N, C-alpha and C positions, 0 to 999 in steps of 0.2 A: 504493500499500499504505499504510495507516494503523496506526501504532503506538499502543496504549493500554497504560499502566503504572499500576498501583494499588498504592500501597504501603500496605498495611495494618500493623497492630501487631504481627503474628507472622510475616507473609511478604510479599514482594513478587511480584505477578502481572503477566505481560507477554503480549501477543497481537498479531497481525498481522491486519488484514482488509483484503481485497482491495476493489476498486472496486464488485462485485457483491453484497457483504456477506458473502463467504465467509471464515469464520475458517480461516486457512491454518497457523498455528503458535501455540504456547502454551509459556510457560516460568514456572518459579517459582524464586526466590532467598529467601534470609532478609530480614528487615524491613529497610527503610531508615529506621526510626524512630530518628532520630539524637540525641535528646535525653539518652539514657544513655551512648552510646559515643562520640559526637562526629560532627561533619560528615565527616571523613574516611572513614565507611564507605559514604557515599552513592554515590560515584563508581564504586569497584569493583564493587559489587553491580548497578547499573545497567548497566554495560559489559558485566558477566557476562550478565544477562538478555537484553540486546538482541542481543549476540554469539549466543545459543542460538537465539532465535526467527527471526533472519536467516539463520542457517546451515540450519534447518530448513525454512523457505521458499526458500531457494536464491537470496537475494538479498544484495546488498552492504549495508552499513549505509546509506551516503549514499543509497541508492536508496528510502529510506523517504518518502513522499510528505509525510506531516505526523504529528506526534506530540503526545500530550498526557500529562503526567507528573502524576498525582495523588499528591502527596506527604505523609505524616502531619506535622503540627505547621506546615505550610506556612502562612505568614501570621501565624503567633502570636509570631514573634521578628523584629521588624522588620529587625535588622542581617543576619539569615541569608537573607533574600529574594533580594538580588542574588547573593549566592554560590550558592543554589540554581538560580537562573535561568539561570546560567552555565555549570552542569555540563554539560547535555544537548549544548550546542554543541561541547564537545569530545569528545564520543562520536559524535554524528551527522555532524560535520563540516558542518553547516548551521545555518541559523536557523529552520528549518521545523517549530516546536514551540512549546507553551506549557506553564508549569507552574502547578499551582494545588492546593488542598487535596484530600485523596483523598476528601473529602465529595462532590465533583463526579462522581467515578466511579460512587458508589452511586447518586446521583441520575439520571444519565444511563443506568445499566444498569437499575435498576428500573422506570423510567418511560418508557425508550427517548427521553430528552432532550426531553420535552414539558413544558408549564407544570404545576407540581404541587409537592408536597413529598415528600420523601424522608428517613427516620430511619435512621441507622446506629447500629447496636449491636453492636459486636465487643469488642475488648479496652478501647476507649473508647466514646464515645458522641457523637454530634453529628447534627445536622439541616441540610438544605439544600434551598433551594427557588427557582423563577424564576416570574415571571408577568409578560408582557409587558415584558420587558426587564429588569425589576427581579429582583435577586439579593438572596438573604438567608440568613444562617447564624445558628444558634442553638445551644448547648450547647457540648461540647468544650472545657471549662474546666480539663482535666487531672484526673487521678486524685487529686491532693492535696486539691482542693476543688470538685470537679464530676464530669462524666462519669456522671452519674445513668443508672441503668439499663443500664449497660455491664457486660461480664464482669468488669473489675476491681472496680466497685462492689458487684456481686452477690456476688463472692468474699469481700469485706470484710466485707459483712453476714454471709454464711455463717461466717467466721473468728470473728466477734463472737458469733454464736448459739451456736456451738461452745462458746466459753469461758463463756458464762453456764449452758450445759445441764451441762457438766462441774462447774462450781460449784455448781449446784443453783439458779441464779437464774431459769433456764428448766426446764420439763419436758424431760427427755432424750428425744430422738427419733432416729429413722435416721440424721440429720445426723451424730450422733457417731460411729457405727460407720464411716460413709462417709469421713469426714474422717480418722479414725485410719488407715484403710487407705490413703487417698490420700497421705498424708504419711509413712507408714511409721512411726507412732510407737510407741517402746517404753514411753512414757510422756507424758500428755497435754501437759505443759509442754514437751516436745521441740518442740511446734508453734512456739514463739517460735524455737527454734534452727533450725529448718528454714527458716522464712519470713524471719526477721531476718537470722541469722547466715550460713547456707549459701546461701540465694537471695539475699541482699543486697536484699530488697525489689524482686526484678525484677519489672517491670510484667507482663510476659508470662505467667511463671511462676505469678504471684499470679492473674491473670485466669483461668488453666487452671482453677482450682479453682471456678469458676462451674458446671462440669459436675459437680462433687461435690454442689453445691446443688440442681442439676437431678435428679440421680439419688435425693437424698434425697426431693425433693418427689414424686417418681414413686413413691417407696416410703411414701407417705403422711404425710411430715413436714410438719404444719402449719405451722411456723414458716418451714421452706424454701420452702414454698409461698406463703406471704405476703410473703417476699422477692422471689420473682419477679413476683408480680402487682404488688406496688409498683413494680417495674421497669418494667412495661408502662405503668402510670399516668404514671410520670415521663416516659417516651418519648413518651406521647400529648400531654402538656402542651406539649412543643415543637412539635407540628403546630398547636397553638390559637394559640401566640404568632406562628408563622409566617405563618398565614392572615392575621393583621391586619397584620403587617409587610408583606405583600406586596400588600396591599390587594386581596384578592379581594372580588367582589361579595358583599352578605348571601345572596343567594339562590342563589349558585353553589356546586355541587357539587364540591369541590376533589380533583383526582386525588392520592391518597396511597399512598405505597409504603414498602417497608422493605428493609433488607439488613444482613448481618451475623450473626454465629453464635447471638446471644442469642435471636434469633428463632425458632431451630430448636426452643426449649423452646414447647411448647403453652400452658404457663401464662403466659409472657410474652406470646405472640401474641394470646391470648384476652382477656387484660388489657388489651393495647393496643387491640384492636378494641373492646371493651366500653367503653372510655374515649371513643373517638371518636364524636361525634354523628351526625345523619343528613346533616349539611353536608357529608360527606367521602365520597369514591366510593375505598375501600380496594382495591387492587389488589395481587395477588400480583406478585413481582418477575419482570420480563420475562428479564433477562440478568444475567449476573455483572458485578461492578464493573468489572474489567479490560476486558472487551469493551465496557460502557458508556463507558470511556475512550476506544476506538480510534472509537466513534460521534462522540464529542465532537471527537475530532481531525478526523474527516471533517467534521464541522459547520463548524469553525474554518477549514477549506479552503474552504469553499463546497460542498461535495459531501455534503449531508446524507444519511444512510441512515435508514430507518425500521427499527424492531427487527424487523419481520417478515421483512425482508430478510436479516437475519443467519442464517447456516447454517454447518454444518461438514461437510466431505465426507471427513474422515479421522479416523483414530484419532489423537488427540493426547496428547502426554506431559503428564503432570502431576508 
């Protein structure tokens, strides 16, 4: 039984996959993104999720054959890596696991763990690829000065456009009404109070405002549409630099896929597609990232599973 854990910016997803590729249990907990609340949140959440999937599957925790933990911000603070690496051993009671950045989950799920490049655009954004044993990562430089094309980045661009529209620096569009409603504003300047004072700049809550930008774009707001299309171009740029870094041959059509909520926007996805040249074989995601993590665990154990083997035979809790 292989355990996959995908720790995204807003939730952590768990699954158990059998030797035959059958998904036997899934669970969700709050996010293990620890940079805002501290490392102490990681172990209880992982313990909770692992306990839930094992109970649903009817196995004991030590019976897990191998596990992969895709953790947000893993590898970005060198001093934290050994601390994170040690946590699963206390929960599993074995050393049959590996930790890595959650970008690997997105790649393994979207492409079925084959050579190629995957771009993740959820709360944050990052890209990951593999080619003939080489590994590459791009993006993921945090919401403060990076994460272009992510939900947080789109939300910040949307808030900026809202402020400009209210001032008259931009023509007012549907974004104004959508943002007023989403933030529950009695007065426009209350946006500062909500986002800065009440939300304390919370990364996940701010990123959720990307949905407001998408709604405004769907309602015909040209500025909001421009923000989303720029997000798609930023995400495509990651693919271009990844191709070079991974040393794909010039004539090779590189498999490319995507994961994360921002690609649910038709504007983002179409812009991403338009920005990619014919050198790429753009593929719809095959599997969810947490299932990709379980496939990666199986691969690490020497029992690789193909994406087409993965199936579910039961109604699973979410």
